[in-house]
C-alpha distance (Angstrom), angle and dihedral (degrees) to the residues before:
residue distance angle dihedral
X1 . . .
X2 3.85 . .
X3 3.80 123.5 .
X4 3.84 90.5 -146.4
X5 3.79 111.8 138.1
X6 3.88 107.6 -113.3
X7 3.83 91.2 -144.0
X8 3.84 95.8 59.2
X9 3.70 88.9 97.3
X10 3.78 88.3 69.7
X11 3.62 98.3 57.6
X12 3.78 116.8 104.7
X13 3.82 92.3 9.2
X14 3.64 127.6 108.9
X15 3.85 108.3 -109.3
X16 3.76 121.0 -143.0
X17 3.72 127.8 -150.5
X18 3.78 92.9 -93.1
X19 3.77 90.5 58.0
X20 3.86 91.8 47.9
X21 3.79 87.5 52.1
X22 3.77 90.1 48.4
X23 3.84 88.4 54.0
X24 3.81 89.6 52.6
X25 3.80 91.9 51.5
X26 3.76 90.8 48.0
X27 3.79 89.2 52.7
X28 3.87 91.3 51.6
X29 3.85 90.5 46.2
X30 3.84 92.0 49.5
X31 3.89 87.7 50.8
X32 3.79 90.1 50.6
X33 3.68 91.0 47.6
X34 3.81 94.0 55.9
X35 3.81 89.2 48.9
X36 3.77 89.8 54.3
X37 3.80 90.2 50.8
X38 3.72 93.7 49.2
X39 3.84 92.4 45.0
X40 3.75 88.0 53.6
X41 3.65 95.3 46.1
X42 3.91 92.6 49.5
X43 3.82 88.0 49.1
X44 3.78 93.1 52.3
X45 3.75 94.1 48.1
X46 3.85 91.7 46.1
X47 3.89 90.3 49.2
X48 3.72 90.1 48.9
X49 3.72 94.8 50.5
X50 3.79 91.0 45.8
X51 3.88 91.5 51.6
X52 3.80 91.9 48.6
X53 3.75 92.3 49.1
X54 3.87 96.8 48.7
X55 3.66 100.8 28.0
X56 3.76 103.4 42.4
X57 3.81 93.9 163.3
X58 3.72 130.8 31.3
X59 3.69 137.6 39.9
X60 3.82 98.3 -47.3
X61 3.79 90.2 52.6
X62 3.82 88.3 58.7
X63 3.78 92.5 45.3
X64 3.87 87.0 51.7
X65 3.88 88.5 49.3
X66 3.84 89.8 52.5
X67 3.80 93.7 45.7
X68 3.87 95.4 63.2
X69 3.78 96.9 59.6
X70 3.81 92.2 36.6
X71 3.81 89.2 53.6
X72 3.79 91.2 49.7
X73 3.84 90.0 48.9
X74 3.89 90.0 52.5
X75 3.70 90.5 52.4
X76 3.66 94.7 47.4
X77 3.91 92.6 45.3
X78 3.93 89.4 49.5
X79 3.80 93.0 49.9
X80 3.79 92.3 47.7
X81 3.75 90.6 48.5
X82 3.69 90.8 49.8
X83 3.66 96.6 51.1
X84 3.78 91.7 50.2
X85 3.80 94.4 49.0
X86 3.87 91.6 43.2
X87 3.88 89.9 54.5
X88 3.81 91.0 50.5
X89 3.78 91.8 48.4
X90 3.86 92.3 47.3
X91 3.84 89.7 50.0
X92 3.86 90.4 53.9
X93 3.79 89.9 47.2
X94 3.84 94.0 48.0
X95 3.88 90.4 48.3
X96 3.85 86.0 52.4
X97 3.82 91.2 51.1
X98 3.65 91.7 48.2
X99 3.72 95.5 50.7
X100 3.77 90.4 49.4
X101 3.79 93.1 53.0
X102 3.91 91.6 46.0
X103 3.84 111.8 103.0
X104 3.72 114.3 -121.4
X105 3.93 98.0 -131.6
X106 3.74 96.2 144.0
X107 3.90 98.0 61.7
X108 3.85 113.9 82.2
X109 3.77 116.6 -122.4
X110 3.84 111.4 -116.3
X111 3.88 109.4 -112.2
X112 3.74 92.7 16.3
X113 3.82 106.1 134.9
X114 3.86 93.5 -158.0
X115 3.72 92.0 59.7
X116 3.80 94.7 58.9
X117 3.72 90.3 65.5
């Protein structure tokens, strides 16, 4: 699996409205994903605490004991993944804003007699 940034293809190109809206949808999807990770982490932690409370001995007590750190790990993993993806998305957005604010001096103006040389 390659570590190449999937948004590298947008760098240096002019983004159109469709691409800008796609970035917005990606931001929202990234936020939904972190919420799903956190929901799963909280569920695992609560299941672990419940199992440890009601089944103090036996296999389910040990399952509960394993669920608590596993849930914390899922939460941390989701947060780290969210931050990395959010940084990549923000980089694409900032490159889009920089390109939009850059003056187009190198392109000739159609019908301009000075640009024909």
